[in-house]
C-alpha angles and dihedrals in degrees: 000000000000134000114262110252115225093242109018115210123234090256090054090048090048093050092049091051092048092049093049093042090053096044094049090046091051093047092049093046091053099032097058090056091068094245110158109266087352092152088062102035095044091058091047095050096047095046093045092054091046092049094049088047088059102257111145099249111183136152116193116240092239091063090045092053091051089050093053092052092048090049092047092054092048094047093049088051090070093068118097132178087262091057091052089056090059096056095096093087095054101086093063092044091054091048090054089046089059090055091047092054091050090052093045094049090049093048095049093044090053092048095051091044100046102032103034098024096233117170113257098255093051093045092049095047091045091053101052108115099225146351098088096176092050091044091055093049092052090046091058093044095048096045093245124156096277097186093048091049092048096051092047093047093046093047088053093052097045099037094050092052090052103038105036098067091052092048093051093047090050089053091049092243100130117117138231115281114266101183096092091056096095133061119263109282099243096044090088108026092177091057091045091051091048093048095049094041098049093039095051091046091051091048092052091048095049090049091050090051088052090238109170109268086358098172098050098036094044090054093042097049094046091046089048093052092050094048095038094052090048095241093121126036100173126084134191119288114278095239089056092052092048090048092054090054091055094047091050090049087052092050091049092050093054088069086086092059112128093009111153108231091218092056090048093051093046091055098035094101094049091044097051094038091055090046091054094048092046095047092047092054093043093049093046090051094046091051092047092049093047088053095047094048098036092240133140113275094217098063090037092056092053090046092052097039112115095231136123113296096234093045095048093051091048089051089051089055093043092049092046098248130136102282094192092056089049094045094050087054097049095045087053091050089049093052095044091049097050092044093050098039102080092043095047090047091053092050092049090049091056091048089049091052092049093049091050090049090051092049090049092052089049091051095246119149123223111253119249118259092249090052090056091060093242134128115254113274119257112276097029123127091246092052090051090051092051092049094051 
């Protein structure tokens, strides 16, 4: 996603049109086959391939903002008065989610540290299950391997959005369609106007207050309140909801723009190994939590998956799960990760310094970057040669 320039050039407009056309075509091609969440994953796949191949894949932030609001309204529309009655079991599930995220972070950190010999800061930042922007800032400030952390984190976000729907479908964990639960959108124009007006206002307010994922969460919460209270019984047209899926998939796929293929190949083993370890821990914790709380394993798996907040909520809707349940868990994960990240990094820095002091006293030399199995750090001569 890119910021919208005041006066976009013809080239920028052409690039945007090409990106959206490819994403929508990919979403339709996969979506019409009946593949779970195909409208989303098809767009991700096509745009990711095009971006890695060198095509200028960009989506202006203005289009992304409208998409988030539309998705939020659609997601909130899955809430019913019956859904609200089942919220009593959520606090315990969110508590178990916090434990699961601690175990996941520890497991992936150990994997990157022991198997791929990453330094402790890079391994820890590559393992955090969320907060990509914050992770990248901390990676720069703490002299971690920024490029390696970016690749591992990006692969996590994109691969989960692509692979999780297929895995759940193979296990027979998809739900019963929820879309037809509401009246046709234009059968009650007054309700539709109220829904769009209140949800859009709430989204803008949440964004202004710098609430995490403000546009989608503001729209989703307000839409959920209106539907959950029974004040509104209509939702957005199905075609608009599916279009928002495809645009989100397009936005997600653009994360691979300007990615050097040699860098991607070099880090592929670490990235996919970390993904497998993280998914295994998350899935085990989700199944255990579902068993303890007598909840369905499918929605719990999406709620515990370490994917992007917006993508996971859209997957919940696409897989016919309770999007409000999933959204509450991912917001909790996001807040916990952001709150814990600086503290954990500080602790690991102290541990790293102590280990370095111990090695110095024992007469041990720090291994070279190449011996640690890492890419050269930004600013090194080798990095400059690779980027030429």
